[in-house]
C-alpha positions as CSV (number, residue, x, y, z in Angstrom):
1,M,38.2,33.8,173.3
2,D,34.8,34.1,174.8
3,F,33.6,35.0,178.3
4,E,30.6,34.4,180.4
5,K,29.5,36.6,183.3
6,T,27.5,36.0,186.4
7,E,26.3,38.7,188.8
8,N,25.4,38.1,192.4
9,G,24.7,41.3,194.2
10,S,28.0,43.3,194.1
11,T,30.0,40.3,193.0
12,L,30.8,39.8,189.3
13,T,32.2,36.4,188.2
14,V,33.8,36.4,184.7
15,S,34.6,33.0,183.2
16,L,37.2,33.2,180.4
17,I,37.0,30.6,177.7
18,G,39.6,29.7,175.1
19,E,42.8,31.7,174.5
20,L,43.4,35.2,175.7
21,D,45.9,36.9,173.5
22,S,46.7,40.2,171.8
23,M,44.0,39.7,169.2
24,N,41.1,39.7,171.7
25,T,42.3,41.5,174.7
26,P,41.2,45.0,173.5
27,E,37.6,43.9,173.2
28,L,37.7,42.1,176.5
29,E,39.3,45.1,178.3
30,E,36.6,47.4,176.9
31,K,33.8,45.2,178.0
32,L,35.3,44.6,181.5
33,I,35.7,48.3,182.2
34,K,32.0,48.8,181.6
35,E,31.0,45.6,183.5
36,I,33.0,46.4,186.7
37,E,31.2,49.7,187.5
38,G,29.6,49.3,190.9
39,V,31.2,45.9,191.4
40,H,32.8,45.3,194.8
41,D,34.2,41.8,194.2
42,L,35.5,40.6,190.9
43,V,36.1,36.9,190.4
44,F,37.9,35.5,187.3
45,D,37.2,31.8,186.7
46,L,39.9,30.4,184.5
47,A,38.8,26.8,184.4
48,K,38.2,27.0,180.6
49,L,41.1,29.3,179.7
50,E,43.6,27.4,177.7
51,Y,46.2,30.1,177.1
52,I,47.1,33.6,178.2
53,S,49.6,35.9,176.5
54,S,51.4,38.9,178.0
55,A,48.5,41.1,176.7
56,G,46.1,39.0,178.7
57,L,48.3,39.2,181.8
58,R,48.3,43.0,181.4
59,V,44.5,43.1,181.4
60,L,44.3,41.0,184.6
61,L,46.8,43.3,186.2
62,Q,44.9,46.4,185.1
63,M,41.6,44.9,186.5
64,Q,43.3,44.1,189.8
65,K,44.6,47.7,190.1
66,T,41.1,49.1,189.4
67,M,39.5,46.7,191.8
68,K,41.9,47.7,194.6
69,T,40.2,51.1,194.6
70,Q,36.6,49.7,194.7
71,G,36.9,46.2,196.3
72,S,38.8,43.1,195.6
73,M,39.7,40.7,192.8
74,V,40.4,37.0,192.9
75,I,41.4,34.4,190.3
76,K,40.2,30.9,190.7
77,N,40.2,27.5,189.0
78,T,43.5,28.1,187.1
79,N,44.6,25.1,185.1
80,D,48.1,23.8,185.0
81,E,49.0,25.4,181.7
82,V,47.9,28.9,182.7
83,M,49.4,28.5,186.2
84,D,52.8,27.7,184.6
85,I,52.6,31.0,182.7
86,F,51.7,32.8,186.0
87,K,54.7,31.2,187.6
88,V,57.2,31.8,184.8
89,T,56.2,35.5,184.6
90,G,56.1,36.1,188.3
91,F,52.4,36.8,188.3
92,V,51.8,34.3,191.1
93,R,53.2,37.1,193.4
94,L,51.2,39.9,191.8
95,L,47.7,38.3,191.5
96,N,45.3,37.1,194.2
97,L,45.0,33.4,193.3
98,A,42.6,31.1,195.0
Protein backbone atom coordinates (compact mmCIF):
# COMPACT_ATOMS: atom_id res chain seq x y z
CA MET A 1 0.00 0.00 0.00
CA ASP A 2 1.16 3.45 -0.83
CA PHE A 3 -0.37 6.87 -0.55
CA GLU A 4 -0.01 10.26 -2.16
CA LYS A 5 -0.97 13.51 -0.52
CA THR A 6 -1.97 16.87 -1.91
CA GLU A 7 -2.38 19.97 0.19
CA ASN A 8 -4.51 22.94 -0.85
CA GLY A 9 -4.77 25.50 1.93
CA SER A 10 -6.39 23.77 4.91
CA THR A 11 -7.52 20.80 2.78
CA LEU A 12 -5.50 17.61 2.65
CA THR A 13 -6.30 14.99 0.01
CA VAL A 14 -4.88 11.51 0.61
CA SER A 15 -4.97 9.03 -2.27
CA LEU A 16 -4.65 5.43 -1.08
CA ILE A 17 -3.07 3.01 -3.56
CA GLY A 18 -3.07 -0.79 -3.45
CA GLU A 19 -4.30 -2.80 -0.48
CA LEU A 20 -4.90 -1.42 3.00
CA ASP A 21 -4.58 -4.26 5.49
CA SER A 22 -3.22 -5.09 8.93
CA MET A 23 0.36 -5.20 7.63
CA ASN A 24 0.46 -1.55 6.56
CA THR A 25 -2.18 0.25 8.63
CA PRO A 26 0.14 1.05 11.59
CA GLU A 27 2.52 2.98 9.33
CA LEU A 28 -0.33 4.77 7.55
CA GLU A 29 -2.01 5.67 10.82
CA GLU A 30 1.23 7.09 12.23
CA LYS A 31 1.81 9.23 9.13
CA LEU A 32 -1.80 10.44 8.97
CA ILE A 33 -1.83 11.58 12.58
CA LYS A 34 1.14 13.84 11.81
CA GLU A 35 -0.29 15.02 8.48
CA ILE A 36 -3.72 16.12 9.73
CA GLU A 37 -2.41 18.66 12.24
CA GLY A 38 -3.89 22.00 11.20
CA VAL A 39 -6.04 20.43 8.47
CA HIS A 40 -9.67 21.54 8.32
CA ASP A 41 -10.87 19.26 5.50
CA LEU A 42 -9.54 15.75 4.96
CA VAL A 43 -10.39 13.98 1.70
CA PHE A 44 -9.61 10.33 1.03
CA ASP A 45 -9.48 9.44 -2.67
CA LEU A 46 -9.94 5.68 -2.98
CA ALA A 47 -9.88 5.43 -6.79
CA LYS A 48 -6.71 3.30 -6.67
CA LEU A 49 -7.48 1.34 -3.50
CA GLU A 50 -8.03 -2.31 -4.41
CA TYR A 51 -8.85 -3.77 -0.98
CA ILE A 52 -9.45 -2.63 2.60
CA SER A 53 -9.41 -4.90 5.67
CA SER A 54 -11.03 -4.34 9.04
CA ALA A 55 -7.79 -2.73 10.20
CA GLY A 56 -8.05 -0.23 7.36
CA LEU A 57 -11.68 0.46 8.21
CA ARG A 58 -10.62 1.20 11.78
CA VAL A 59 -8.08 3.77 10.54
CA LEU A 60 -10.74 5.53 8.45
CA LEU A 61 -13.12 5.56 11.40
CA GLN A 62 -10.42 6.95 13.70
CA MET A 63 -9.55 9.68 11.18
CA GLN A 64 -13.22 10.61 10.90
CA LYS A 65 -13.53 10.89 14.71
CA THR A 66 -10.45 13.09 14.84
CA MET A 67 -11.64 15.29 11.97
CA LYS A 68 -15.03 15.85 13.61
CA THR A 69 -13.21 17.90 16.24
CA GLN A 70 -11.23 20.00 13.76
CA GLY A 71 -13.26 20.03 10.54
CA SER A 72 -14.61 17.37 8.23
CA MET A 73 -13.67 14.23 6.34
CA VAL A 74 -15.05 12.86 3.09
CA ILE A 75 -14.27 9.72 1.09
CA LYS A 76 -14.55 9.90 -2.69
CA ASN A 77 -13.98 7.77 -5.80
CA THR A 78 -14.67 4.49 -4.03
CA ASN A 79 -14.54 1.59 -6.49
CA ASP A 80 -17.10 -1.22 -6.51
CA GLU A 81 -14.96 -3.71 -4.57
CA VAL A 82 -14.25 -1.34 -1.70
CA MET A 83 -17.83 -0.05 -1.73
CA ASP A 84 -19.05 -3.64 -1.31
CA ILE A 85 -16.86 -3.93 1.79
CA PHE A 86 -18.30 -0.66 3.14
CA LYS A 87 -21.83 -1.97 2.54
CA VAL A 88 -21.29 -5.42 4.08
CA THR A 89 -19.67 -3.94 7.19
CA GLY A 90 -22.22 -1.13 7.57
CA PHE A 91 -19.59 1.54 7.05
CA VAL A 92 -21.78 3.24 4.42
CA ARG A 93 -23.75 4.58 7.39
CA LEU A 94 -20.67 5.56 9.40
CA LEU A 95 -18.49 7.30 6.82
CA ASN A 96 -19.14 10.44 4.79
CA LEU A 97 -19.04 9.05 1.23
CA ALA A 98 -19.18 11.34 -1.79
